[in-house]
PyMOL CGO cylinders between C-alpha atoms (Angstrom):
from pymol import cmd
from pymol.cgo import CYLINDER

trace = [
    CYLINDER, -24.10, -29.85, 43.59, -22.28, -26.57, 43.01, 0.3, 1, 1, 1, 1, 1, 1,
    CYLINDER, -22.28, -26.57, 43.01, -22.26, -27.18, 39.26, 0.3, 1, 1, 1, 1, 1, 1,
    CYLINDER, -22.26, -27.18, 39.26, -26.05, -27.70, 39.22, 0.3, 1, 1, 1, 1, 1, 1,
    CYLINDER, -26.05, -27.70, 39.22, -26.66, -24.52, 41.21, 0.3, 1, 1, 1, 1, 1, 1,
    CYLINDER, -26.66, -24.52, 41.21, -24.34, -22.54, 38.92, 0.3, 1, 1, 1, 1, 1, 1,
    CYLINDER, -24.34, -22.54, 38.92, -26.03, -23.94, 35.81, 0.3, 1, 1, 1, 1, 1, 1,
    CYLINDER, -26.03, -23.94, 35.81, -29.50, -23.13, 37.16, 0.3, 1, 1, 1, 1, 1, 1,
    CYLINDER, -29.50, -23.13, 37.16, -28.39, -19.60, 38.00, 0.3, 1, 1, 1, 1, 1, 1,
    CYLINDER, -28.39, -19.60, 38.00, -26.98, -19.11, 34.50, 0.3, 1, 1, 1, 1, 1, 1,
    CYLINDER, -26.98, -19.11, 34.50, -30.23, -20.28, 32.89, 0.3, 1, 1, 1, 1, 1, 1,
    CYLINDER, -30.23, -20.28, 32.89, -32.21, -17.88, 35.02, 0.3, 1, 1, 1, 1, 1, 1,
    CYLINDER, -32.21, -17.88, 35.02, -29.89, -14.99, 34.23, 0.3, 1, 1, 1, 1, 1, 1,
    CYLINDER, -29.89, -14.99, 34.23, -30.13, -15.60, 30.49, 0.3, 1, 1, 1, 1, 1, 1,
    CYLINDER, -30.13, -15.60, 30.49, -33.90, -15.85, 30.40, 0.3, 1, 1, 1, 1, 1, 1,
    CYLINDER, -33.90, -15.85, 30.40, -35.41, -12.89, 28.62, 0.3, 1, 1, 1, 1, 1, 1,
    CYLINDER, -35.41, -12.89, 28.62, -38.05, -11.07, 30.60, 0.3, 1, 1, 1, 1, 1, 1,
    CYLINDER, -38.05, -11.07, 30.60, -40.84, -9.79, 28.36, 0.3, 1, 1, 1, 1, 1, 1,
    CYLINDER, -40.84, -9.79, 28.36, -43.08, -7.38, 30.16, 0.3, 1, 1, 1, 1, 1, 1,
    CYLINDER, -43.08, -7.38, 30.16, -46.61, -6.76, 28.95, 0.3, 1, 1, 1, 1, 1, 1,
    CYLINDER, -46.61, -6.76, 28.95, -47.28, -3.46, 27.18, 0.3, 1, 1, 1, 1, 1, 1,
    CYLINDER, -47.28, -3.46, 27.18, -48.47, -0.59, 29.38, 0.3, 1, 1, 1, 1, 1, 1,
    CYLINDER, -48.47, -0.59, 29.38, -52.24, -0.32, 29.85, 0.3, 1, 1, 1, 1, 1, 1,
    CYLINDER, -52.24, -0.32, 29.85, -54.13, 1.35, 27.00, 0.3, 1, 1, 1, 1, 1, 1,
    CYLINDER, -54.13, 1.35, 27.00, -51.15, 0.95, 24.61, 0.3, 1, 1, 1, 1, 1, 1,
    CYLINDER, -51.15, 0.95, 24.61, -51.53, -1.15, 21.48, 0.3, 1, 1, 1, 1, 1, 1,
    CYLINDER, -51.53, -1.15, 21.48, -49.24, -2.26, 18.68, 0.3, 1, 1, 1, 1, 1, 1,
    CYLINDER, -49.24, -2.26, 18.68, -51.10, -1.43, 15.49, 0.3, 1, 1, 1, 1, 1, 1,
    CYLINDER, -51.10, -1.43, 15.49, -48.04, -1.79, 13.23, 0.3, 1, 1, 1, 1, 1, 1,
    CYLINDER, -48.04, -1.79, 13.23, -49.55, -4.80, 11.46, 0.3, 1, 1, 1, 1, 1, 1,
    CYLINDER, -49.55, -4.80, 11.46, -53.02, -3.29, 11.25, 0.3, 1, 1, 1, 1, 1, 1,
    CYLINDER, -53.02, -3.29, 11.25, -54.78, -4.23, 9.05, 0.3, 1, 1, 1, 1, 1, 1,
    CYLINDER, -54.78, -4.23, 9.05, -53.26, -7.65, 8.82, 0.3, 1, 1, 1, 1, 1, 1,
    CYLINDER, -53.26, -7.65, 8.82, -54.52, -11.00, 7.64, 0.3, 1, 1, 1, 1, 1, 1,
    CYLINDER, -54.52, -11.00, 7.64, -56.83, -11.25, 10.67, 0.3, 1, 1, 1, 1, 1, 1,
    CYLINDER, -56.83, -11.25, 10.67, -58.29, -7.76, 10.17, 0.3, 1, 1, 1, 1, 1, 1,
    CYLINDER, -58.29, -7.76, 10.17, -61.77, -7.51, 11.63, 0.3, 1, 1, 1, 1, 1, 1,
    CYLINDER, -61.77, -7.51, 11.63, -63.32, -4.25, 10.51, 0.3, 1, 1, 1, 1, 1, 1,
    CYLINDER, -63.32, -4.25, 10.51, -65.45, -2.22, 12.87, 0.3, 1, 1, 1, 1, 1, 1,
    CYLINDER, -65.45, -2.22, 12.87, -68.75, -0.91, 11.59, 0.3, 1, 1, 1, 1, 1, 1,
    CYLINDER, -68.75, -0.91, 11.59, -67.16, 2.54, 11.28, 0.3, 1, 1, 1, 1, 1, 1,
    CYLINDER, -67.16, 2.54, 11.28, -65.08, 3.46, 8.22, 0.3, 1, 1, 1, 1, 1, 1,
    CYLINDER, -65.08, 3.46, 8.22, -63.80, 6.50, 10.13, 0.3, 1, 1, 1, 1, 1, 1,
    CYLINDER, -63.80, 6.50, 10.13, -62.47, 4.42, 13.02, 0.3, 1, 1, 1, 1, 1, 1,
    CYLINDER, -62.47, 4.42, 13.02, -60.96, 1.82, 10.67, 0.3, 1, 1, 1, 1, 1, 1,
    CYLINDER, -60.96, 1.82, 10.67, -59.25, 4.59, 8.70, 0.3, 1, 1, 1, 1, 1, 1,
    CYLINDER, -59.25, 4.59, 8.70, -57.77, 6.20, 11.83, 0.3, 1, 1, 1, 1, 1, 1,
    CYLINDER, -57.77, 6.20, 11.83, -56.47, 2.86, 13.11, 0.3, 1, 1, 1, 1, 1, 1,
    CYLINDER, -56.47, 2.86, 13.11, -54.94, 1.86, 9.77, 0.3, 1, 1, 1, 1, 1, 1,
    CYLINDER, -54.94, 1.86, 9.77, -53.22, 5.22, 9.35, 0.3, 1, 1, 1, 1, 1, 1,
    CYLINDER, -53.22, 5.22, 9.35, -51.91, 5.26, 12.92, 0.3, 1, 1, 1, 1, 1, 1,
    CYLINDER, -51.91, 5.26, 12.92, -50.72, 1.66, 12.57, 0.3, 1, 1, 1, 1, 1, 1,
    CYLINDER, -50.72, 1.66, 12.57, -48.79, 2.49, 9.41, 0.3, 1, 1, 1, 1, 1, 1,
    CYLINDER, -48.79, 2.49, 9.41, -47.48, 5.86, 10.61, 0.3, 1, 1, 1, 1, 1, 1,
    CYLINDER, -47.48, 5.86, 10.61, -46.54, 5.35, 14.28, 0.3, 1, 1, 1, 1, 1, 1,
    CYLINDER, -46.54, 5.35, 14.28, -43.13, 4.21, 15.41, 0.3, 1, 1, 1, 1, 1, 1,
    CYLINDER, -43.13, 4.21, 15.41, -44.41, 3.68, 18.94, 0.3, 1, 1, 1, 1, 1, 1,
    CYLINDER, -44.41, 3.68, 18.94, -47.43, 1.97, 20.44, 0.3, 1, 1, 1, 1, 1, 1,
    CYLINDER, -47.43, 1.97, 20.44, -50.78, 3.70, 19.94, 0.3, 1, 1, 1, 1, 1, 1,
    CYLINDER, -50.78, 3.70, 19.94, -52.59, 4.90, 23.04, 0.3, 1, 1, 1, 1, 1, 1,
    CYLINDER, -52.59, 4.90, 23.04, -56.34, 4.24, 23.20, 0.3, 1, 1, 1, 1, 1, 1,
    CYLINDER, -56.34, 4.24, 23.20, -58.18, 5.65, 26.24, 0.3, 1, 1, 1, 1, 1, 1,
    CYLINDER, -58.18, 5.65, 26.24, -61.81, 5.48, 27.21, 0.3, 1, 1, 1, 1, 1, 1,
    CYLINDER, -61.81, 5.48, 27.21, -64.66, 3.08, 26.80, 0.3, 1, 1, 1, 1, 1, 1,
    CYLINDER, -64.66, 3.08, 26.80, -68.18, 3.73, 25.69, 0.3, 1, 1, 1, 1, 1, 1,
    CYLINDER, -68.18, 3.73, 25.69, -69.30, 6.85, 23.89, 0.3, 1, 1, 1, 1, 1, 1,
    CYLINDER, -69.30, 6.85, 23.89, -66.02, 8.83, 23.87, 0.3, 1, 1, 1, 1, 1, 1,
    CYLINDER, -66.02, 8.83, 23.87, -62.59, 7.35, 23.16, 0.3, 1, 1, 1, 1, 1, 1,
    CYLINDER, -62.59, 7.35, 23.16, -59.30, 9.13, 22.48, 0.3, 1, 1, 1, 1, 1, 1,
    CYLINDER, -59.30, 9.13, 22.48, -56.58, 7.75, 20.23, 0.3, 1, 1, 1, 1, 1, 1,
    CYLINDER, -56.58, 7.75, 20.23, -53.07, 9.12, 19.81, 0.3, 1, 1, 1, 1, 1, 1,
    CYLINDER, -53.07, 9.12, 19.81, -49.59, 8.27, 18.58, 0.3, 1, 1, 1, 1, 1, 1,
    CYLINDER, -49.59, 8.27, 18.58, -46.56, 9.34, 20.62, 0.3, 1, 1, 1, 1, 1, 1,
    CYLINDER, -46.56, 9.34, 20.62, -43.98, 9.26, 17.82, 0.3, 1, 1, 1, 1, 1, 1,
    CYLINDER, -43.98, 9.26, 17.82, -44.45, 9.00, 14.06, 0.3, 1, 1, 1, 1, 1, 1,
    CYLINDER, -44.45, 9.00, 14.06, -42.05, 7.09, 11.82, 0.3, 1, 1, 1, 1, 1, 1,
    CYLINDER, -42.05, 7.09, 11.82, -41.62, 10.16, 9.61, 0.3, 1, 1, 1, 1, 1, 1,
    CYLINDER, -41.62, 10.16, 9.61, -40.82, 13.42, 11.40, 0.3, 1, 1, 1, 1, 1, 1,
    CYLINDER, -40.82, 13.42, 11.40, -42.83, 15.34, 8.77, 0.3, 1, 1, 1, 1, 1, 1,
    CYLINDER, -42.83, 15.34, 8.77, -45.94, 13.26, 9.45, 0.3, 1, 1, 1, 1, 1, 1,
    CYLINDER, -45.94, 13.26, 9.45, -48.76, 14.87, 11.38, 0.3, 1, 1, 1, 1, 1, 1,
    CYLINDER, -48.76, 14.87, 11.38, -50.08, 11.69, 12.94, 0.3, 1, 1, 1, 1, 1, 1,
    CYLINDER, -50.08, 11.69, 12.94, -48.21, 12.28, 16.21, 0.3, 1, 1, 1, 1, 1, 1,
    CYLINDER, -48.21, 12.28, 16.21, -49.22, 15.92, 16.50, 0.3, 1, 1, 1, 1, 1, 1,
    CYLINDER, -49.22, 15.92, 16.50, -52.93, 15.32, 17.14, 0.3, 1, 1, 1, 1, 1, 1,
    CYLINDER, -52.93, 15.32, 17.14, -55.29, 13.54, 19.49, 0.3, 1, 1, 1, 1, 1, 1,
    CYLINDER, -55.29, 13.54, 19.49, -58.26, 11.91, 17.78, 0.3, 1, 1, 1, 1, 1, 1,
    CYLINDER, -58.26, 11.91, 17.78, -61.53, 11.80, 19.71, 0.3, 1, 1, 1, 1, 1, 1,
    CYLINDER, -61.53, 11.80, 19.71, -64.03, 9.14, 18.60, 0.3, 1, 1, 1, 1, 1, 1,
    CYLINDER, -64.03, 9.14, 18.60, -67.63, 9.84, 19.58, 0.3, 1, 1, 1, 1, 1, 1,
    CYLINDER, -67.63, 9.84, 19.58, -70.10, 7.03, 18.93, 0.3, 1, 1, 1, 1, 1, 1,
    CYLINDER, -70.10, 7.03, 18.93, -73.23, 9.10, 19.46, 0.3, 1, 1, 1, 1, 1, 1,
    CYLINDER, -73.23, 9.10, 19.46, -74.40, 11.72, 17.00, 0.3, 1, 1, 1, 1, 1, 1,
    CYLINDER, -74.40, 11.72, 17.00, -76.44, 13.41, 19.73, 0.3, 1, 1, 1, 1, 1, 1,
    CYLINDER, -76.44, 13.41, 19.73, -73.30, 14.55, 21.58, 0.3, 1, 1, 1, 1, 1, 1,
    CYLINDER, -73.30, 14.55, 21.58, -71.71, 17.75, 20.35, 0.3, 1, 1, 1, 1, 1, 1,
    CYLINDER, -71.71, 17.75, 20.35, -68.06, 18.28, 19.58, 0.3, 1, 1, 1, 1, 1, 1,
    CYLINDER, -68.06, 18.28, 19.58, -65.75, 17.99, 22.59, 0.3, 1, 1, 1, 1, 1, 1,
    CYLINDER, -65.75, 17.99, 22.59, -64.24, 21.37, 23.56, 0.3, 1, 1, 1, 1, 1, 1,
    CYLINDER, -64.24, 21.37, 23.56, -61.26, 22.46, 21.48, 0.3, 1, 1, 1, 1, 1, 1,
    CYLINDER, -61.26, 22.46, 21.48, -61.77, 19.87, 18.73, 0.3, 1, 1, 1, 1, 1, 1,
    CYLINDER, -61.77, 19.87, 18.73, -62.55, 20.04, 15.03, 0.3, 1, 1, 1, 1, 1, 1,
    CYLINDER, -62.55, 20.04, 15.03, -64.54, 17.54, 13.01, 0.3, 1, 1, 1, 1, 1, 1,
    CYLINDER, -64.54, 17.54, 13.01, -62.36, 15.08, 11.09, 0.3, 1, 1, 1, 1, 1, 1,
    CYLINDER, -62.36, 15.08, 11.09, -64.65, 12.32, 9.82, 0.3, 1, 1, 1, 1, 1, 1,
    CYLINDER, -64.65, 12.32, 9.82, -68.34, 11.40, 10.05, 0.3, 1, 1, 1, 1, 1, 1,
    CYLINDER, -68.34, 11.40, 10.05, -70.05, 8.10, 9.27, 0.3, 1, 1, 1, 1, 1, 1,
    CYLINDER, -70.05, 8.10, 9.27, -73.35, 6.54, 10.39, 0.3, 1, 1, 1, 1, 1, 1,
    CYLINDER, -73.35, 6.54, 10.39, -71.71, 5.01, 13.48, 0.3, 1, 1, 1, 1, 1, 1,
    CYLINDER, -71.71, 5.01, 13.48, -69.28, 7.62, 14.76, 0.3, 1, 1, 1, 1, 1, 1,
    CYLINDER, -69.28, 7.62, 14.76, -67.89, 11.12, 14.51, 0.3, 1, 1, 1, 1, 1, 1,
    CYLINDER, -67.89, 11.12, 14.51, -64.13, 11.57, 14.77, 0.3, 1, 1, 1, 1, 1, 1,
    CYLINDER, -64.13, 11.57, 14.77, -62.73, 14.89, 15.95, 0.3, 1, 1, 1, 1, 1, 1,
    CYLINDER, -62.73, 14.89, 15.95, -59.14, 16.00, 16.32, 0.3, 1, 1, 1, 1, 1, 1,
    CYLINDER, -59.14, 16.00, 16.32, -57.19, 18.53, 18.34, 0.3, 1, 1, 1, 1, 1, 1,
    CYLINDER, -57.19, 18.53, 18.34, -53.54, 19.47, 18.62, 0.3, 1, 1, 1, 1, 1, 1,
    CYLINDER, -53.54, 19.47, 18.62, -51.61, 17.86, 21.40, 0.3, 1, 1, 1, 1, 1, 1,
    CYLINDER, -51.61, 17.86, 21.40, -50.44, 20.23, 24.07, 0.3, 1, 1, 1, 1, 1, 1,
]
cmd.load_cgo(trace, "trace")
């Protein structure tokens, strides 16, 4: 009986606990991969591909609907600028630029702005 309890305890102790990623954090390192499903926005696809290839960490995506922010916490290359900016995706051309941002990319579906991280 003691051997069975010890063995069960050892199996439990060796089991690897994999926690889910934090909310709003995504691994885009394989983006675009073989299952790439393009959005209808070349600007958004371009941002996601560049962040996926340039970020060492998970990419944070916040917001739903008309305004979404996207940012990388740490770039693979310290000379890369991809972790120095927040990208703001606006999916309505009737909304003006968010305060403190500059226009980065425009297509028929969205406007992407950027601003320096504080």
